[in-house]
Rosetta silent file (secondary structure, phi, psi, omega in degrees, C-alpha in Angstrom):
SEQUENCE: MIRKSAIALLTAAVAFAAVTVNFRHPCAMAASGQPASAIDSKRPGPQYRLTSSYRLKPIGNSADGKAVLLTFDDGPKDESMIRELLRILDKHGAKAIFFVNGYRAKRHPELIGLLHARGQTIGNHAWDHLDLSKASEAEADRQIAEVQRLIGELTGKAPRFFRPPFGAGGERIKRLAKRRGLLYMTWSIGSLDWEKRNRNKPERVVRNVMDQLYPGANILMHELPWTVEALDTLLTRLEEAGYGFIDPSGIDTGATDAAERSTNR
SCORE:     score description
SCORE:     0.000 S_00000001
   1 L     0.000  -43.505 -178.029  -67.328    7.216    1.078 S_00000001
   2 H   -67.461  -37.819 -174.894  -66.235    6.751   -2.485 S_00000001
   3 H   -65.179  -45.278 -170.512  -64.449   10.233   -2.337 S_00000001
   4 H   -67.090  -35.456 -177.610  -62.507    9.318    0.867 S_00000001
   5 H   -67.171  -38.486  178.148  -61.360    5.956   -0.777 S_00000001
   6 H   -60.943  -48.023  175.130  -60.216    7.810   -3.811 S_00000001
   7 H   -57.028  -42.388  178.130  -58.234   10.224   -1.763 S_00000001
   8 H   -59.630  -46.885 -177.716  -56.638    7.395    0.132 S_00000001
   9 H   -63.296  -37.282  175.829  -55.648    5.652   -3.041 S_00000001
  10 H   -66.158  -38.583  176.610  -54.181    8.870   -4.465 S_00000001
  11 H   -65.001  -44.762  178.940  -52.104    9.415   -1.331 S_00000001
  12 H   -67.351  -26.825  175.560  -50.723    5.918   -1.421 S_00000001
  13 H   -67.906  -44.728 -179.984  -49.864    6.297   -5.083 S_00000001
  14 H   -68.692  -33.447  178.057  -47.884    9.496   -4.456 S_00000001
  15 H   -70.741  -37.018  176.908  -45.981    7.835   -1.542 S_00000001
  16 H   -61.967  -44.918 -179.621  -45.155    4.807   -3.713 S_00000001
  17 H   -57.999  -45.049 -175.396  -43.862    7.134   -6.565 S_00000001
  18 H   -65.413  -41.291  173.806  -41.619    9.016   -4.041 S_00000001
  19 H   -63.317  -38.768 -178.865  -40.094    5.700   -2.814 S_00000001
  20 H   -68.003  -40.527  177.884  -39.561    4.510   -6.341 S_00000001
  21 H   -64.089  -32.259 -175.754  -37.771    7.746   -7.433 S_00000001
  22 H   -93.494   -1.126  179.633  -35.443    7.613   -4.527 S_00000001
  23 L   -82.057  128.138  176.765  -34.625    3.906   -4.699 S_00000001
  24 L  -124.080  129.965  176.164  -31.179    2.947   -6.109 S_00000001
  25 L   -60.251  135.386 -179.106  -29.948   -0.554   -6.540 S_00000001
  26 L   -56.396  -35.584 -178.404  -26.869   -1.076   -4.266 S_00000001
  27 L   -79.407  -10.631 -178.277  -24.885   -2.560   -7.061 S_00000001
  28 L  -100.150  -21.068 -176.551  -25.571    0.360   -9.342 S_00000001
  29 E  -118.941  142.358  176.289  -24.791    3.263   -7.105 S_00000001
  30 L   -90.855  173.952 -177.888  -21.861    4.358   -5.080 S_00000001
  31 L   -60.965  -29.246  177.449  -22.091    5.969   -1.625 S_00000001
  32 L   -71.924   -9.668  174.156  -21.815    9.363   -3.356 S_00000001
  33 L    96.816   -4.721  178.584  -25.004    8.784   -5.178 S_00000001
  34 L   -93.537  144.631  176.888  -23.117    8.423   -8.619 S_00000001
  35 E   -53.152  147.423 -175.531  -23.256    5.203  -10.650 S_00000001
  36 H   -65.196  -31.462 -173.641  -20.263    2.865   -9.762 S_00000001
  37 H   -71.912  -31.113 -179.437  -19.307    2.799  -13.491 S_00000001
  38 H   -72.697  -37.835  175.485  -19.067    6.610  -13.440 S_00000001
  39 H   -56.436  -53.966 -177.825  -16.827    6.489  -10.271 S_00000001
  40 H   -52.256  -50.842 -171.808  -14.562    3.861  -11.913 S_00000001
  41 H   -68.403  -16.793 -179.760  -14.239    5.968  -15.068 S_00000001
  42 L   -98.356    3.043 -178.874  -13.170    9.072  -12.989 S_00000001
  43 L   -60.434  135.237 -179.414  -10.393    7.323  -11.070 S_00000001
  44 L   -74.104  156.287  177.968   -7.191    9.282  -11.563 S_00000001
  45 L   -78.766 -169.765  178.329   -4.272    7.744  -13.318 S_00000001
  46 L   -49.040  138.068 -176.353   -0.754    7.369  -11.815 S_00000001
  47 L  -111.368  -23.365 -175.135    0.168   10.538   -9.744 S_00000001
  48 E  -131.504  147.433  168.299    3.851    9.717   -8.926 S_00000001
  49 E  -126.429  154.526  179.500    6.807    8.051  -10.730 S_00000001
  50 E   -86.452  133.656  178.595    9.851    6.550   -9.164 S_00000001
  51 L   -92.660  175.359 -177.652   13.198    8.141  -10.083 S_00000001
  52 L   -73.116  -11.252  171.448   16.540    6.368  -10.483 S_00000001
  53 L  -100.245   13.290  170.439   17.470    7.420   -6.944 S_00000001
  54 L    69.183   27.348  168.617   14.178    5.831   -5.732 S_00000001
  55 L   -92.590  161.991  176.259   12.569    9.124   -4.832 S_00000001
  56 E  -104.710  130.889  175.823    8.934    9.904   -5.901 S_00000001
  57 E  -119.629  137.900  176.847    8.222   12.792   -8.253 S_00000001
  58 E   -61.281  145.832  175.796    4.769   14.059   -9.079 S_00000001
  59 L   -89.388  110.879  178.268    3.487   13.421  -12.638 S_00000001
  60 L    63.405 -142.648  179.552    2.550   16.853  -13.897 S_00000001
  61 L  -109.323   32.801 -171.432    0.504   18.928  -11.388 S_00000001
  62 L   -91.002   -7.421 -173.524   -1.799   15.999  -10.457 S_00000001
  63 L  -142.327  167.314  175.953   -0.160   15.353   -6.965 S_00000001
  64 L   -81.992  124.569 -178.495    1.323   17.054   -3.980 S_00000001
  65 L   -72.384  -25.990 -174.669    5.061   17.420   -4.377 S_00000001
  66 L   -98.914   80.364 -177.032    5.625   17.771   -0.665 S_00000001
  67 E  -146.336  163.528  178.681    4.745   14.205    0.329 S_00000001
  68 E  -135.940  155.887  175.585    6.700   11.001    1.333 S_00000001
  69 E  -103.647  127.480  176.332    6.234    7.295    0.869 S_00000001
  70 E   -93.760  129.601  179.550    6.133    5.097    3.933 S_00000001
  71 E  -137.279  148.155  177.744    7.414    1.572    3.752 S_00000001
  72 E  -132.944  132.522 -174.144    7.963   -1.270    6.183 S_00000001
  73 E  -112.355  164.469  161.520   10.145   -4.298    5.505 S_00000001
  74 E    82.892   14.177 -179.799   10.706   -7.782    6.782 S_00000001
  75 E  -100.184 -167.427   -2.588    7.147   -8.755    8.052 S_00000001
  76 L   -88.832  142.368 -174.098    4.669   -9.874    8.862 S_00000001
  77 L  -110.547  -52.444 -166.481    5.970  -10.869   12.228 S_00000001
  78 L  -140.765  127.431 -172.869    3.588  -10.016   15.115 S_00000001
  79 H   -61.584  -45.167 -175.667   -0.180   -9.349   15.107 S_00000001
  80 H   -59.596  -43.557  177.077   -0.063   -6.776   17.976 S_00000001
  81 H   -68.173  -39.584  177.305    2.577   -4.723   16.094 S_00000001
  82 H   -62.588  -44.311 -174.509    0.741   -4.941   12.799 S_00000001
  83 H   -65.945  -38.978 -179.488   -2.538   -3.909   14.410 S_00000001
  84 H   -67.820  -41.510  178.851   -0.767   -0.911   16.145 S_00000001
  85 H   -56.241  -47.177  179.158    0.925    0.179   12.905 S_00000001
  86 H   -58.944  -42.299  176.226   -2.456    0.021   11.167 S_00000001
  87 H   -58.845  -43.398 -178.850   -4.124    2.013   13.888 S_00000001
  88 H   -70.141  -42.841  179.857   -1.611    4.778   13.602 S_00000001
  89 H   -57.637  -42.697  177.368   -1.636    4.776    9.774 S_00000001
  90 H   -63.583  -39.985  177.692   -5.442    5.072    9.934 S_00000001
  91 H   -54.371  -41.794 -178.860   -5.256    7.867   12.461 S_00000001
  92 L   -90.859    1.791 -175.557   -3.141    9.886   10.015 S_00000001
  93 L    63.033   34.011 -173.737   -4.964    8.835    6.879 S_00000001
  94 L  -109.902  145.272  177.272   -1.864    7.240    5.608 S_00000001
  95 L  -112.531  157.303  179.884   -1.048    4.303    3.321 S_00000001
  96 E  -145.637  166.696  169.390    2.219    2.362    3.145 S_00000001
  97 E  -102.005  124.663  168.862    3.883   -0.570    1.382 S_00000001
  98 E   -97.009  103.649 -178.903    4.569   -3.499    3.564 S_00000001
  99 E   -84.492  111.496 -172.493    7.402   -5.496    1.852 S_00000001
 100 E  -102.098  147.074  172.148    6.877   -9.046    3.109 S_00000001
 101 L   -90.922  143.828 -175.053    9.090  -12.094    3.118 S_00000001
 102 H   -63.253  -38.914 -171.613    7.325  -15.185    1.756 S_00000001
 103 H   -70.607  -30.663  176.726    8.233  -17.596    4.545 S_00000001
 104 H   -72.047  -36.684  168.189    6.757  -15.097    7.082 S_00000001
 105 H   -61.057  -37.576  173.182    3.647  -14.699    5.021 S_00000001
 106 H   -65.293  -35.227  178.978    3.215  -18.284    4.811 S_00000001
 107 H   -75.466  -31.409 -179.796    3.475  -18.492    8.602 S_00000001
 108 L  -123.532   52.896 -177.337    0.994  -15.678    9.104 S_00000001
 109 H   -53.133  -21.340 -177.701   -1.563  -15.580    6.295 S_00000001
 110 H   -73.088  -27.681  178.746   -4.087  -13.967    8.589 S_00000001
 111 H   -74.960  -38.878  174.950   -1.728  -10.871    8.941 S_00000001
 112 H   -60.961  -44.824  177.428   -1.459  -10.618    5.132 S_00000001
 113 H   -61.118  -35.802  179.976   -5.329  -10.758    5.032 S_00000001
 114 H   -68.918  -48.044  178.126   -5.505   -8.001    7.664 S_00000001
 115 H   -55.569  -45.868 -176.264   -3.101   -5.709    5.772 S_00000001
 116 H   -69.268  -37.001 -178.694   -5.056   -6.228    2.593 S_00000001
 117 H   -68.433  -26.226 -179.457   -8.425   -5.789    4.212 S_00000001
 118 L   -93.436   11.394  170.524   -7.261   -2.341    5.713 S_00000001
 119 L    84.535    6.469  178.568   -6.288   -1.094    2.305 S_00000001
 120 L   -83.656  160.625 -170.458   -2.551   -1.180    2.772 S_00000001
 121 E   -94.276  134.766  178.212   -0.232   -2.216   -0.121 S_00000001
 122 E  -112.922  123.927  178.451    1.722   -5.554    0.131 S_00000001
 123 E  -100.516  165.046 -176.010    5.116   -5.610   -1.527 S_00000001
 124 E  -100.915  121.669 -176.268    7.370   -8.466   -2.503 S_00000001
 125 L  -124.064   29.865 -179.103   10.543   -8.784   -0.433 S_00000001
 126 L    69.238  161.054 -172.093   11.640  -12.327   -1.698 S_00000001
 127 L   -68.819  -56.717  174.269   10.780  -15.552   -0.082 S_00000001
 128 L  -101.494  162.113  174.909   13.801  -15.606    2.304 S_00000001
 129 L   -88.486   63.507 -176.859   15.818  -12.712    3.419 S_00000001
 130 L   -93.809  160.107  171.311   18.690  -13.596    1.128 S_00000001
 131 L   -83.442   92.751 -172.922   21.206  -11.350   -0.618 S_00000001
 132 H   -65.880  -23.132  176.513   19.832  -12.004   -4.132 S_00000001
 133 H   -71.613  -10.353  175.082   22.804  -10.517   -5.810 S_00000001
 134 H  -100.431    0.187 -178.312   24.791  -13.496   -4.680 S_00000001
 135 L   -94.215  153.606  174.934   22.136  -16.035   -5.731 S_00000001
 136 L   -59.459  158.576  177.894   21.848  -17.885   -9.044 S_00000001
 137 H   -61.036  -41.098  178.444   19.411  -16.445  -11.471 S_00000001
 138 H   -58.796  -44.496  178.147   17.151  -19.428  -11.035 S_00000001
 139 H   -68.376  -43.202  178.816   17.087  -19.149   -7.308 S_00000001
 140 H   -56.913  -41.462  177.258   16.567  -15.372   -7.436 S_00000001
 141 H   -66.768  -36.706  174.897   13.662  -15.816   -9.735 S_00000001
 142 H   -62.850  -39.557  175.509   12.149  -18.462   -7.488 S_00000001
 143 H   -51.254  -52.020 -175.176   12.592  -16.103   -4.494 S_00000001
 144 H   -70.039  -53.352 -170.147   10.546  -13.477   -6.380 S_00000001
 145 H   -62.180  -38.550 -179.390    7.986  -15.751   -8.046 S_00000001
 146 H   -69.526  -34.234  172.444    6.957  -17.716   -4.987 S_00000001
 147 H   -62.608  -44.003  176.688    5.991  -14.519   -3.122 S_00000001
 148 H   -53.431  -52.018 -177.401    3.991  -13.421   -6.134 S_00000001
 149 H   -57.163  -51.234 -177.123    2.173  -16.704   -6.126 S_00000001
 150 H   -64.661  -46.256 -178.359    1.466  -16.802   -2.387 S_00000001
 151 H   -64.286  -42.818 -178.141    0.319  -13.202   -1.992 S_00000001
 152 H   -62.596  -35.992  175.462   -1.913  -13.636   -5.158 S_00000001
 153 H   -68.297  -39.158 -171.497   -3.516  -16.715   -3.547 S_00000001
 154 H   -84.092  -25.948 -177.302   -4.083  -15.089   -0.218 S_00000001
 155 H  -118.775  -14.081 -177.961   -5.412  -11.736   -1.430 S_00000001
 156 L    89.250   -4.653 -174.651   -6.462  -12.247   -5.047 S_00000001
 157 L  -143.417  120.775  178.188   -3.820   -9.657   -6.123 S_00000001
 158 L   -76.716  150.371  174.510   -0.138  -10.174   -6.737 S_00000001
 159 L   -54.005  149.872 -177.941    2.275   -7.494   -5.568 S_00000001
 160 L  -106.406  -12.130 -172.882    3.167   -4.594   -7.800 S_00000001
 161 E  -124.440  144.223  177.112    6.369   -3.587   -5.950 S_00000001
 162 E  -136.677  136.154  176.103    9.586   -5.394   -5.196 S_00000001
 163 L  -126.000  119.857  179.767   12.411   -4.505   -2.787 S_00000001
 164 L   -67.614  144.172  175.642   15.422   -6.779   -2.617 S_00000001
 165 H   -63.958  141.841 -176.253   16.579   -7.763    0.878 S_00000001
 166 H    72.306   -4.284 -174.947   19.460   -5.620    2.036 S_00000001
 167 H    75.581    9.988 -172.474   18.728   -3.314   -0.988 S_00000001
 168 L   -93.370  113.148  178.741   21.148   -5.704   -2.835 S_00000001
 169 L  -150.102  -70.690 -179.970   20.113   -6.515   -6.376 S_00000001
 170 L    89.911 -179.858 -173.744   21.682   -4.754   -9.277 S_00000001
 171 H   -65.735  -29.109  179.788   20.539   -4.856  -12.901 S_00000001
 172 H   -62.804  -43.898 -178.532   20.145   -8.671  -13.052 S_00000001
 173 H   -76.094  -30.573  177.894   17.561   -8.653  -10.231 S_00000001
 174 H   -63.428  -33.286  179.991   15.887   -5.572  -11.633 S_00000001
 175 H   -72.198  -37.844 -178.245   15.379   -7.456  -14.964 S_00000001
 176 H   -65.296  -48.071 -178.061   13.863  -10.459  -12.974 S_00000001
 177 H   -64.516  -42.313 -179.267   11.490   -8.229  -11.111 S_00000001
 178 H   -66.895  -34.483  177.211   10.331   -6.407  -14.264 S_00000001
 179 H   -59.431  -30.751 -175.789    9.748   -9.841  -15.972 S_00000001
 180 L   -91.544    9.230  178.730    7.427  -10.608  -13.108 S_00000001
 181 L    75.710   29.929 -175.057    5.569   -7.248  -13.562 S_00000001
 182 L  -116.610  141.854  172.569    7.136   -5.579  -10.516 S_00000001
 183 E   -82.392  114.853  178.005    8.519   -2.119   -9.958 S_00000001
 184 E   -76.791  133.933  175.819   11.923   -2.426   -8.393 S_00000001
 185 L  -149.991  153.835  163.380   12.811    0.011   -5.626 S_00000001
 186 L  -109.682 -107.705  173.260   15.090    0.213   -2.655 S_00000001
 187 L  -158.769  171.304  177.314   14.760    3.394   -0.621 S_00000001
 188 L  -122.776  -11.119  169.585   16.080    6.981   -0.354 S_00000001
 189 E  -139.184  124.729  176.454   15.937    7.600    3.402 S_00000001
 190 E   -98.325  131.857  174.930   16.660    4.960    6.006 S_00000001
 191 L   -67.685  -17.863 -177.248   15.212    5.246    9.494 S_00000001
 192 L    62.724   27.559 -175.584   18.167    3.319   10.755 S_00000001
 193 L   -76.608  -16.604  178.497   15.744    1.546   13.071 S_00000001
 194 L   -86.007   -6.343  179.997   17.675   -1.648   12.397 S_00000001
 195 L   -83.175  143.440 -177.627   21.064   -0.434   13.806 S_00000001
 196 H   -52.392  -42.001 -171.516   21.962   -1.591   17.316 S_00000001
 197 H   -69.313  -11.832  179.576   22.525    1.941   18.464 S_00000001
 198 H  -103.987   -8.042  177.992   18.902    2.849   17.751 S_00000001
 199 L   -53.392  128.462  177.392   17.402   -0.293   19.400 S_00000001
 200 L    64.066   20.291  175.792   14.677    0.627   21.869 S_00000001
 201 L  -124.466   80.775 -175.361   15.154    4.356   21.104 S_00000001
 202 H   -60.949  -39.178  179.663   12.056    5.517   19.236 S_00000001
 203 H   -63.836  -23.477  174.952   13.087    9.199   19.459 S_00000001
 204 H   -79.477  -32.765  178.197   16.278    8.408   17.470 S_00000001
 205 H   -62.801  -43.969  178.614   14.205    6.738   14.761 S_00000001
 206 H   -63.245  -41.847 -174.876   12.132    9.896   14.469 S_00000001
 207 H   -67.672  -39.900 -179.383   15.199   12.103   14.394 S_00000001
 208 H   -58.858  -46.991  174.424   16.984    9.983   11.801 S_00000001
 209 H   -57.933  -55.449 -173.597   14.041   10.550    9.377 S_00000001
 210 H   -58.636  -33.051 -175.760   13.520   14.223   10.164 S_00000001
 211 H   -70.122  -24.610 -174.754   17.226   14.970    9.795 S_00000001
 212 H  -102.887   -5.951 -165.309   17.192   13.572    6.256 S_00000001
 213 L   -57.487  152.781  174.679   13.783   14.725    5.025 S_00000001
 214 L  -169.343  154.349 -179.553   12.949   16.107    1.669 S_00000001
 215 L   -62.411  139.699 -179.390    9.883   15.994   -0.634 S_00000001
 216 L    86.188    4.222 -178.639    9.383   12.633   -2.377 S_00000001
 217 L   -59.967  142.357  179.176   11.409   10.723    0.169 S_00000001
 218 E  -109.066  103.419 -168.371   10.994    6.942    0.071 S_00000001
 219 E   -93.301  122.439  172.251   11.276    6.062    3.845 S_00000001
 220 E   -92.954  124.806  171.666   12.504    2.560    4.954 S_00000001
 221 E  -133.581  177.028  179.658   11.256    1.282    8.336 S_00000001
 222 E  -140.297  157.747  176.865   10.748   -2.102    9.814 S_00000001
 223 L   -77.889   86.651 -174.054    8.277   -3.956   11.870 S_00000001
 224 L  -133.485  152.277 -174.500   10.106   -3.478   15.206 S_00000001
 225 H   -60.714  -46.420  177.722    8.749   -2.482   18.554 S_00000001
 226 H   -61.853  -28.080  175.254   10.612    0.786   18.750 S_00000001
 227 H   -72.904  -41.286  175.781    9.526    1.763   15.254 S_00000001
 228 H   -60.969  -40.125  177.519    6.001    1.085   16.122 S_00000001
 229 H   -61.437  -40.606 -176.506    6.461    3.282   19.211 S_00000001
 230 H   -71.770  -25.461 -165.588    7.982    5.986   17.080 S_00000001
 231 H   -59.346  -45.440 -176.192    5.462    6.042   14.304 S_00000001
 232 H   -64.125  -43.063  173.202    2.709    8.268   15.625 S_00000001
 233 H   -55.677  -47.319 -179.995    5.255   10.968   16.654 S_00000001
 234 H   -55.975  -52.686 -179.165    6.971   10.635   13.302 S_00000001
 235 H   -58.181  -44.982  177.553    3.747   11.055   11.258 S_00000001
 236 H   -59.217  -42.581  177.193    2.702   13.962   13.479 S_00000001
 237 H   -61.811  -44.556 -179.938    6.066   15.661   12.979 S_00000001
 238 H   -62.667  -43.745  176.792    5.854   15.161    9.233 S_00000001
 239 H   -62.976  -41.673  177.794    2.337   16.607    9.094 S_00000001
 240 H   -61.826  -32.297  176.643    3.529   19.662   11.152 S_00000001
 241 L   -77.843   -2.398  177.795    6.259   20.142    8.633 S_00000001
 242 L    93.055   11.483  179.894    3.567   20.396    5.890 S_00000001
 243 L   -89.981  145.095  173.407    4.106   16.844    4.440 S_00000001
 244 E  -105.286 -174.466 -178.104    1.461   14.386    3.108 S_00000001
 245 E  -124.653  125.694 -176.534    1.699   10.738    2.580 S_00000001
 246 L   -80.287  136.238  173.799    1.778    9.086   -1.008 S_00000001
 247 L   -80.090  120.794  179.183   -0.731    6.343   -1.535 S_00000001
 248 H   -54.274  -29.086 -179.400    1.212    3.530   -3.189 S_00000001
 249 H   -65.110  -15.383 -179.601   -1.802    2.926   -5.538 S_00000001
 250 H   -97.850    8.384  176.165   -0.972    6.227   -7.161 S_00000001
 251 E   -85.402  121.827  178.129    2.501    5.155   -8.148 S_00000001
 252 L   -64.968  108.661  176.390    3.210    4.411  -11.815 S_00000001
 253 L   -93.188  -10.741 -177.326    4.643    0.930  -12.109 S_00000001
 254 L    63.248   14.333  179.514    4.445    0.718  -15.912 S_00000001
 255 L  -152.694   48.048 -176.342    3.255   -2.874  -15.423 S_00000001
 256 H   -52.931  -51.302 -172.872   -0.217   -2.865  -13.906 S_00000001
 257 H   -78.142  -42.152  178.776   -1.545   -5.882  -15.760 S_00000001
 258 H   -49.346  -38.775 -177.519    1.753   -7.835  -15.744 S_00000001
 259 H   -69.090  -31.893  177.824    1.899   -8.042  -11.987 S_00000001
 260 H   -75.804  -35.204 -177.191   -1.532   -9.869  -11.887 S_00000001
 261 H   -69.075  -27.052 -177.261   -0.536  -12.158  -14.700 S_00000001
 262 H   -69.605  -16.583  179.563    2.734  -13.145  -12.876 S_00000001
 263 H   -54.766  -34.744 -168.249    0.688  -14.860  -10.122 S_00000001
 264 H  -101.623    4.637 -176.666    0.110  -17.869  -12.423 S_00000001
 265 L   -80.179    0.000    0.000    3.576  -18.255  -13.959 S_00000001
C-alpha cells in the first residue's frame, strides 16, 4: 500500500515538473517562443530611404529592390470603402500609407481607429485640403500640427509622413513638416484615379499604374469607388510582374522620436 502511494506521488511530481518546464509567462514570451525583449532587439532598422524624386531605394542589401509603396489620399470618407481596401490589402499581405485630412478624421474617428488596428500607416495630409503653398506660414503650420495632435490622441502615435494636398508645398512647407518630425513626400506615380476621364473606369486606373511602373515607385491613389474596385486586380498584376509591397514602417524618416514629440506641441 505504501509502495503504491509512493509511486503515485512520484508520478504526480514528474507531471508537475513537465508542466513547470513548459510554462512561459505570456508577458515574457512571444508567439515564436523567444523572449519579447529578444524579438524587440532583433527588429531590423530602416530598409528604404526616400529619394529627392520621392522614389524608394533599398538601404544596402537589406530590402527587396523590386517593390512599390502604396498610398491613399483624402480619407477617411466611407466605412465600406475603407473595409474593402483593408480586406484587399490583407489578402495580398500589403501595407500602405493612408494620408488623411484632419476634418475627415475628426468626423470619422472610428475609421482612424480601424486603420490603426489593422496595422496600416496613417499619414498627415493637412487639416483641410488646402494649397499650403499659398497659405501663410502660421496657417500652414496649424494645418499640419492639428492633424498631428488629433491622430496622436486617437491612436497614441502621431504620423511620421506628410503629403501636402495637391502635392503643393515647396521648401517652406518641407521645413514646417520637418520641424514637426515628419518626412515630406509627394509621389512618383499617379494612378490618375482623380481625373474625370478615369471616373468609374477601374481598368484604366490599373493601366495607368502599370504603364508607368518601375522599382521603388511611390504610387498615389485615392479612396474612390473605382479605385477600390481596381485594387485587387492592380495588386495581382504587380505580384505577377514580380513586385512586392513596401511596408511604410521600414522607411527611414530620420525623425522617429520627433514625430511622437510633435503631438504635444
